[in-house]
N, C-alpha and C positions, 0 to 999 in steps of 0.2 A: 345383890348386884354390886355392892360397894366393898365387899370383903377384900378384893384385890388391892384396893387403895391403901388399906391398913397394913397389908402384908408387904407392900413395896418397900425396899430398903430406903432409908431416909435420904441418902445421897442421890439415889435415882429420882426419888420423889421431888427433891429440891431442883434437880436438873430439869425435870418436866415442868415445874412451876416457873422457872426462868423462861422456858420456851413459851408458856402461856402468856406471861407478861409481854414478851416480844410480839406475839401474834395479836393480842388485844390492842397493843399500842399501834401496830400497823393499821389495824382496822380504824382506830381513833384518828390516825393521821389521814387516812383516806376520807373519813367523815369530815375532817376540817377542810379538806380540799373542796368538797361540795358546799359547805357552809360559807366558804369565802365568796361564792358566786351570789352576789346580792341582786342579780337580775331575776332570780327565781322567786316565785311567791313563797311566803312562809310555809304553807302546807306542803308544797312540792319539795322545798328545801329540807323539811323535816323528814319526809318519807324517803327521799333519796339519801339523806344522811344515815338513816337507819339501814338502808340497803347496803351502803358501803361498810358500815360498822359490822354488819353481820359476817363479813369476811373473816374477822378475827375469831369469833366464836365457832364458825365453821371449821377453821383451821385447828382450833383446840380440840374439837370433837373428832376430827379425822386423825390427828396426830397422837391422841391419848395424853395431851398435856394436862397439867394440874392447875386449874383455875380456882382461886379462892372462893369466888361466889358460887360456882357450881359445886364445889366440894362441901358446901354447907349441907348438901343432901346426905353426907356421910353420917349425919345425925341418926339416920335409920339404923345403922349398925349398933349404935348405943341403945336406942329404944328397944331393939330386939334382944338386947342383953349379950351381944356377941363381943362388944368392945367396951372399954371403960371410958367415961367422960374425959379423963385426962389424956387419953390417946387421941380422941377427937380434937381436943384443944391443941395438942402438940402438932398434929397434922395440919390444922388450919393455920397455925402460926408459921409453920414451914412454908406452906403454900403462899401465904401473904408476903413473906420476906422474899421468896423466889420470884413472885410476880413483880415485886418492887424492883428487884435487881434487873429483871428483864425490861421493865418499863423505862427505867433510868438509862439503861444501855441504848434503848431505841431513841430516847430523847437526843442523845449525843449523835447518833448516826443520822437521824432525820435532820437535825440542825445543820450538820455538815453539808447536807444537800442543798442548803439555801432555798427552802420552799417558798412558794408564792402565797401561802396562806398564813403568814405571820400575824397579820392583823386579826384574822378570825380566831387564831389561837389565843391572842392576848385578850380579845373581847370575851371569849368564852371562859378563860381562866379567871378573869376579873369578876365576871358574873357569878361563877361558882364560889369564889372566895368571899363574896359578900352576902351569900344566902344566910338567912337566919337558921339557927341550928335545928329547929323543929321541922322546917321545910326540907333541909338537907336530909334529915333522917327519914322523913316521910317519903321523899323521893327515892331514897335508898331502899326502903321496904318495897315500894312498887316495882323498882327495877329488878330486885332479885326474885320476886315472885315470877316475873316473866322470864328471867334468865334460867331459873330452875325449871320452868315449864319447857323451855327450849332444850335444856340438857336432858331432862327426863324423856322428852319425845325423841330426841336424837339417839339416845341409847336404845330405844325400841326399834329404830329404823334399821333396815337390812342392807342399805346401800348408801354410797356417798351422796347420791341424789336425794334420798330420803332424809339424810342428815342435814343437807343444805336447806331444804324446805322446812324442816323442823326448827332450824335456827332462824330462818328468815323472818317470819311474821312476828314472833315475840320480840325479836330485837328491833325490828322496824317500829313496833308499837312503843317500846320503852324509850327509844331515842326520840321519836316524834312527840311523845308526851312530856319530854324533858326530864325523865327520871335520871337518877344518879348511880353510876357504876364506879365502885371504889378503884378497881384496877385501871379502868380507862382514865380516871382522874389522876392516877399515879403518873400518867404520861402527860395529860393535858395541862395540869397545874404547873409542873416545872418547865414544860416546853413553852407555855404561854409567858411565863415569867422571864424568859430569855429575851423578850422583845418589848418589855415595858415593866412598870412597877405593879406587881401583884402583891397585896398584903400577905406577908408570910404567916402571920397568926391566923388570918382568915382561911388561907389555903390549908394549913394543918388542921384547923377546926373542921373545915369541910370534909377532909379525908377521914377524920375521926368519926363524925356523925354519920357520914354516908356509909362507912364500914359497919357501924352499929346497926344502921337500917338494913344493910344487905344481910347481915347475920339474922336479924329478926325475920325479914322476908323469906330468907332461905329456909330457916327452921320451920316457919309457919307453913310454907308450901310442903315441906317434907312430911309434916304431921298430917296435913289435910289430904295429901295425895298418897298416903302410905299404902293403902290397899288398892290403888288404881293399877290396872294392868296395861 
């Protein structure tokens, strides 16, 4: 199922990764809009935040964009002996860098719109940058188990409606539970830092440990769900 990803020319793969970074960042910005409404109770705010964020992953699945977290499922090609580990590592690095470019581009665009959720962005970015490393990594693991579940299910869907609902529940779940998504954090951390002081070392540390957790969670899901149809 993932052979086409390895065969895609690197330039095209990178372009699709940039698109994924943009789409996930738009979903993250939509999520911040909801989180800024403090009149909602915490449970409702968490569920609605997840609903809004799912727009990003739905866009990725419909457009064929290359998302780092979902691309961890490419491990299956290596396990089946079709591709070499260095080819997987290469693709994941390209996806990660492309996602980063897309996220940072979206930061500049959204900031130019002078959004009303600056305070929510700063609060969330500060909270993420002060997480202990083991919590950040654990939340990254939980996140990508659910993201890979969504991607796996969406690839089995036969229609855009099926893809939407495949993405919806897992994404709502991981956002409501406070799990950490590395590509979303590529947007949230620099965007929040534009409105106040966010510890740079803490932000970089968060991104590093969340990325490690995402890889572990994605690889674990790929191995455990390998024979699922």
